C-alpha positions in Angstrom: 85.4 80.9 190.3 86.7 83.7 188.6 82.8 85.4 188.1 82.6 85.4 192.3 86.1 86.6 192.7 85.2 89.6 189.6 81.5 89.8 191.6 83.3 91.0 195.2 85.9 93.2 193.6 83.1 94.9 192.1 81.1 95.0 195.4 80.9 98.6 196.3 81.9 100.5 200.1 82.1 103.5 202.1 85.8 105.3 201.9 87.3 103.1 205.0 88.7 106.3 206.5 91.7 103.6 207.5 92.9 100.5 207.1 94.9 100.5 203.4 93.8 103.6 203.0 97.2 105.0 205.2 99.4 102.5 202.9 97.5 104.8 200.2 98.6 108.0 202.0 102.2 106.4 202.5 102.6 105.8 198.2 101.6 109.2 197.5 104.2 110.5 200.1 106.6 109.2 198.1 105.3 109.7 195.0 105.2 113.5 196.1 108.6 113.5 197.1 109.7 111.5 194.0 108.4 114.2 191.9 107.4 117.7 193.5 110.5 117.5 195.8 112.7 116.6 192.7 111.4 118.8 190.4 111.3 122.1 192.7 115.2 120.8 193.5 116.2 121.7 189.9 116.4 125.8 190.9 119.5 124.4 192.3 121.3 123.4 188.6 120.3 127.4 187.5 123.2 128.5 188.1 124.9 125.9 186.6 122.9 125.5 183.7 123.2 129.1 183.0 126.5 129.4 183.8 127.3 126.3 181.6 125.2 126.9 178.4 126.0 130.8 178.8 122.6 131.9 178.5 120.2 134.9 180.4 117.3 134.0 182.8 114.7 133.8 180.4 116.0 131.2 178.0 117.7 129.2 180.9 114.1 129.0 182.6 112.9 126.9 179.9 114.3 123.8 181.5 112.7 124.2 184.8 109.1 125.1 183.0 109.7 122.2 180.4 110.1 119.5 183.9 107.5 121.3 185.6 105.1 121.0 182.7 105.6 117.8 181.7 105.0 116.6 185.6 101.5 118.5 185.8 100.6 117.3 182.3 98.5 114.2 182.5 99.5 111.2 180.7 103.4 112.4 180.5 106.5 112.2 182.9 105.7 112.2 185.9 102.1 112.6 185.9 101.6 109.1 185.2 102.5 108.4 189.4 101.4 112.1 190.5 97.9 112.2 189.2 96.8 108.9 190.3 98.3 108.9 193.7 96.5 111.5 194.6 93.2 110.5 193.3 93.5 107.6 195.7 93.6 109.3 198.4 90.4 110.8 197.9 89.0 107.3 197.2 89.8 106.0 200.3 89.3 108.8 202.6 86.1 110.9 203.7 86.0 112.4 207.3 89.6 113.0 207.1 90.6 113.8 203.9 91.9 116.6 204.6 94.3 115.8 206.9 95.1 112.5 204.9 96.2 114.6 201.6 97.7 117.1 204.1 100.5 114.0 205.2 100.5 112.8 201.6 101.5 116.2 200.0 103.7 116.8 202.9 106.4 114.7 200.6 106.8 117.4 198.6 108.1 119.4 201.3 110.4 116.7 203.6 111.6 116.0 200.0 112.6 119.2 199.5 113.9 120.1 202.9 116.4 116.8 202.7 117.1 117.2 198.9 118.3 120.6 198.9 121.7 120.4 200.5 122.3 117.1 199.1 121.6 118.0 195.6 124.2 121.4 196.2 126.4 119.0 197.9 126.2 116.5 194.8 127.2 118.8 192.0 130.3 120.1 194.1 131.4 116.6 194.2 130.2 115.2 190.7 128.9 118.3 188.8 125.6 118.6 187.4 125.7 116.1 185.0 126.5 113.1 188.1 124.0 114.8 190.3 121.3 114.8 187.3 122.1 111.2 187.1 122.3 110.3 190.6 118.6 112.2 191.0 117.2 109.5 188.0 118.0 106.4 190.2 116.3 107.6 193.2 113.2 108.6 191.2 113.3 104.7 190.1 111.7 104.3 193.5 108.5 105.4 192.2 107.6 101.4 191.0 107.7 100.9 194.7 105.2 103.3 195.1 103.3 102.4 192.4 103.0 98.8 193.8 101.3 99.9 196.8 98.2 101.4 195.1 94.8 98.8 195.6 92.0 99.9 193.4 88.8 100.3 195.4 85.0 100.4 194.2 82.9 103.0 195.9 79.0 103.4 196.2 79.3 106.4 194.5 81.0 104.8 191.7 77.6 102.6 190.9 75.6 105.9 191.0 75.7 107.0 187.2 72.9 107.0 185.4 71.5 103.3 184.2 72.1 104.6 180.2 75.3 104.2 180.6 74.7 100.5 181.6 72.3 99.6 179.2 74.5 101.1 176.5 77.8 99.0 177.8 75.0 95.7 177.6 73.5 96.4 174.6 76.8 97.0 172.9 77.9 93.6 173.2 75.3 92.4 172.3 75.6 93.7 169.0 78.8 92.9 169.2 78.1 89.3 169.5 75.4 89.9 166.5 76.7 91.8 164.1 80.2 92.7 164.3 80.7 94.1 160.9 77.5 96.3 160.7 77.6 99.9 159.9 74.9 100.4 162.9 76.9 98.4 165.5 79.7 100.6 165.3 77.0 103.8 165.0 75.8 103.0 168.9 79.3 101.7 170.0 80.5 105.1 169.0 77.3 106.4 170.3 77.9 104.6 173.8 81.1 105.9 174.4 80.0 109.5 174.0 77.9 108.6 176.4 79.9 107.8 179.0 82.4 110.0 178.5 79.8 113.0 179.1 78.9 111.4 182.1 82.7 111.2 183.3 83.7 114.9 182.1 79.9 116.5 182.9 81.5 118.4 185.9 83.0 120.9 183.5 79.6 122.5 183.0 79.7 123.7 186.4 79.8 127.2 187.2 82.0 126.1 190.1 84.3 124.2 188.5 84.5 127.2 185.9 85.4 129.7 188.3 88.3 126.8 189.9 89.7 126.5 186.4 90.1 130.1 186.1 91.4 130.3 189.7 93.7 127.7 188.9 95.7 129.2 186.1 96.3 132.7 188.0 97.4 130.5 191.2 99.8 128.3 189.1 101.2 131.4 187.4 102.5 133.1 190.3 103.6 130.4 192.3 105.9 128.6 189.9 109.0 131.4 189.4 109.9 131.3 193.5 111.3 128.0 193.3 113.2 129.0 190.0 114.4 132.2 191.3 114.9 131.7 195.1 118.0 130.5 194.8 119.3 132.8 192.1 118.0 135.9 193.8 120.0 135.1 197.1 123.0 134.9 195.5 122.5 138.4 193.9 121.8 139.7 197.3 125.1 138.5 198.6 124.4 135.1 200.3 126.6 132.1 199.7 126.0 129.1 197.6 125.4 126.8 200.7 123.0 129.2 202.5 120.9 130.1 199.5 120.4 125.8 199.2 119.5 126.3 203.1 116.8 128.8 202.2 115.1 126.1 200.1 115.4 123.6 202.9 113.2 126.1 205.0 111.1 126.3 202.8 110.6 122.2 202.2 110.9 121.7 206.2 108.3 124.6 207.1 106.0 123.0 203.1 105.8 120.5 205.7 104.2 122.0 208.9 101.9 123.8 206.7 100.6 120.4 204.7 100.0 118.5 207.9 99.0 121.2 210.4 96.3 122.9 207.9 94.9 119.8 206.9 94.2 119.0 210.8 93.2 122.1 211.3 90.8 122.3 208.6 89.5 119.1 209.7 87.8 120.1 213.0 84.5 121.0 213.4 85.2 124.8 213.7 86.9 125.1 210.2 85.5 121.5 208.3 82.9 123.8 206.5 85.3 127.1 206.0 88.2 124.7 203.9 86.9 126.9 200.8 87.8 130.0 202.8 91.0 128.4 204.2 91.9 128.0 200.8 91.6 131.5 199.3 93.1 132.8 202.6 96.6 130.9 202.2 96.6 131.4 198.6 96.1 135.5 199.0 98.7 135.2 201.7 101.2 133.7 199.7 100.6 136.6 197.3 101.6 138.8 199.6 104.4 137.6 200.7 105.6 137.7 197.2 104.8 141.6 197.4 107.0 141.9 200.2 110.1 139.7 199.1 112.3 142.6 196.7 112.6 144.6 199.9 114.3 141.7 201.5 117.9 141.8 200.7 119.9 140.0 203.2 119.5 136.5 205.1 118.0 137.3 208.4 115.4 138.6 206.2 115.1 135.9 203.4 114.3 132.9 206.2 111.3 134.3 207.0 109.9 134.5 203.7 110.6 131.1 203.2 108.9 130.1 206.5 105.7 131.8 206.0 105.7 131.9 202.0 106.4 127.7 202.6 103.8 127.2 205.5 100.9 128.3 203.3 102.2 127.1 200.2 101.4 123.8 201.8 98.6 124.9 203.3 97.4 125.4 199.8 98.2 122.4 198.3 96.8 120.3 201.0 93.2 121.7 200.1 93.4 121.8 196.4 91.8 117.9 196.1 89.4 118.8 199.4 88.2 121.8 197.5 88.0 120.4 194.0 86.1 117.2 195.6 83.6 119.3 197.5 83.0 121.2 193.2 82.4 117.4 191.9 81.9 115.2 193.9 84.1 112.1 195.2 82.7 110.1 191.9 84.5 112.3 189.4 87.1 113.2 191.8 90.1 111.6 189.3 89.4 112.8 186.0 88.5 116.5 187.9 92.1 116.3 189.3 93.4 115.3 186.0 92.2 118.9 184.0 92.8 120.8 187.4 96.7 119.7 187.2 96.7 119.9 183.2 95.7 123.5 184.3 98.9 123.9 186.1 101.0 122.9 183.3 100.1 126.0 180.7 101.2 128.5 183.9 104.4 126.6 185.0 105.7 126.1 181.2 105.5 130.3 181.3 105.8 131.9 184.2 109.2 131.6 184.7 110.6 132.4 181.2 108.3 135.5 181.5 109.5 136.0 185.1 113.1 135.5 183.2 112.3 137.9 180.1 111.3 140.5 182.9 114.9 139.9 184.9 116.5 140.6 181.8 115.1 143.1 180.5 114.5 145.4 183.9 118.1 144.4 185.3 116.2 143.4 188.7 113.6 140.5 190.3 111.3 143.5 191.6 108.7 143.4 188.4 108.6 139.4 188.1 108.0 138.9 192.2 105.6 141.7 192.0 103.8 139.9 188.3 103.9 136.7 190.7 102.5 138.2 193.8 99.4 140.1 191.8 98.4 136.9 190.5 98.1 135.0 193.5 95.9 137.5 195.2 93.8 137.9 192.0 93.4 134.2 192.2 92.0 134.1 195.3 90.1 136.9 195.0 88.3 135.7 192.0 87.3 132.4 193.9 86.0 134.4 196.6 84.0 136.4 194.0 82.5 133.4 192.6 81.8 131.9 195.5 79.7 135.1 197.5 77.7 135.4 194.3 77.1 131.8 194.6 75.6 132.4 198.2 73.7 135.9 196.8 71.7 134.0 194.5 70.7 130.5 196.6 68.3 133.4 198.6 66.7 134.9 195.3 66.4 131.2 193.9 64.3 129.7 197.0 62.0 133.3 197.4 60.8 133.0 193.8 59.9 128.9 194.6 57.9 130.1 197.6 56.4 132.9 195.9 55.5 130.5 192.6 53.8 127.2 195.0 54.0 126.6 198.1 54.9 122.8 197.3 57.6 123.9 195.0 61.1 122.3 196.0 64.0 123.3 194.2 67.1 121.4 193.2 70.4 123.6 192.4 72.9 121.9 190.7 75.1 125.2 190.1 73.1 127.0 187.9 70.5 124.4 187.2 67.2 124.5 189.3 65.1 121.1 188.8 61.3 121.2 190.1 59.7 118.0 191.0 56.0 119.8 192.0 54.3 117.2 190.0 56.6 114.6 191.8 55.3 116.1 195.3 52.1 116.2 194.4 51.5 112.6 193.1 53.7 112.0 197.2 50.8 113.5 198.7 47.8 111.8 196.8 49.2 108.6 198.1 49.5 109.9 201.9 46.0 110.6 201.3 45.2 107.2 200.1 47.1 105.6 203.1 45.4 107.6 205.3 41.5 107.5 204.1 41.0 103.7 203.1 38.8 103.9 199.2 40.3 107.1 198.5 41.7 107.3 194.7 43.7 110.8 193.6 42.4 110.6 190.6 
């Protein structure tokens, strides 16, 4: 009975694009509220921390940096919930993946919209210590979200090379035959290395390398705003409640960006241009940064929060979609782990660097301009890498036709595989079927 249960669980399937998948989306939605929204609201504590600890901008910014960094590091803090929840949505959806991610990631915006004024009220009523204690109790709801994550085995998960299966089978046999043998230990280590190499083979793809470098610059640019928007608003004469209201606006427009951009990029006219839409959203967020130093009143900061929030939600929705397009669904979980790990490094250093610039120059202009140019460079870099790849494809096809009319070229990144000999063999078999008695040798 136990054997049959294991067989049924191991049975492969295609992404259901619905069913229990919507419960996975709901769980991921709650996870993003309890993780990303809560860390965004840490910026509301910034002035309280600065007043209590009597430190400058650079020193105080380390609090938010460490929280955000640990959130994105796989295996630490919120990342134990965040990264697996994001990966599970990709397992359950294929056709409607962008829409599902849009709904799931909108929890960050909804949470920010609700929590920003609530946190400000809690600080006024219970001080910053009591507010943090209440937030900690709220985050315990992550335990409920974890109960919704039901594993699924996809057909793609069984397409790994047979070498890994053979290694696992022989590993068990060697362990039973001679558990203390030195040769057995060496063989086990070799098998584990093969499995690990297959799981992270996407690291060798040129497309993923370009995405990784682009993510570093994008993450550097996007993080400081959530730390310094409230202090910047206060510095230009906006009240505490109005500054918290700006964070709420940013959060609710983030929701609209999550859902509408996910829905739009799922339409037939834009489905093949999700990569371009991602670049467009990141670049426009960078342009918003460049305009921010000129906006020094509440009526001007409100449109900024709307524009930045919308495109922030847009590109956050498309990060898992673009990653899945490059590495495939089978490696999506590991690839997202690497992508969010790459977020952690800029998240750690960018707010303190921006704070140091504010302390040194006495204004926010240099900090915001650096963040804006960083995001624009991220978009341009990834777009240039995509353009170079498209220019190489016609050249490879031309060389293939010139060398052999039967030659087909299969490309995976920058590596080309020739299958001319197999085509010759198939031609011979076709002739043998057409002409009885014919032998290809």
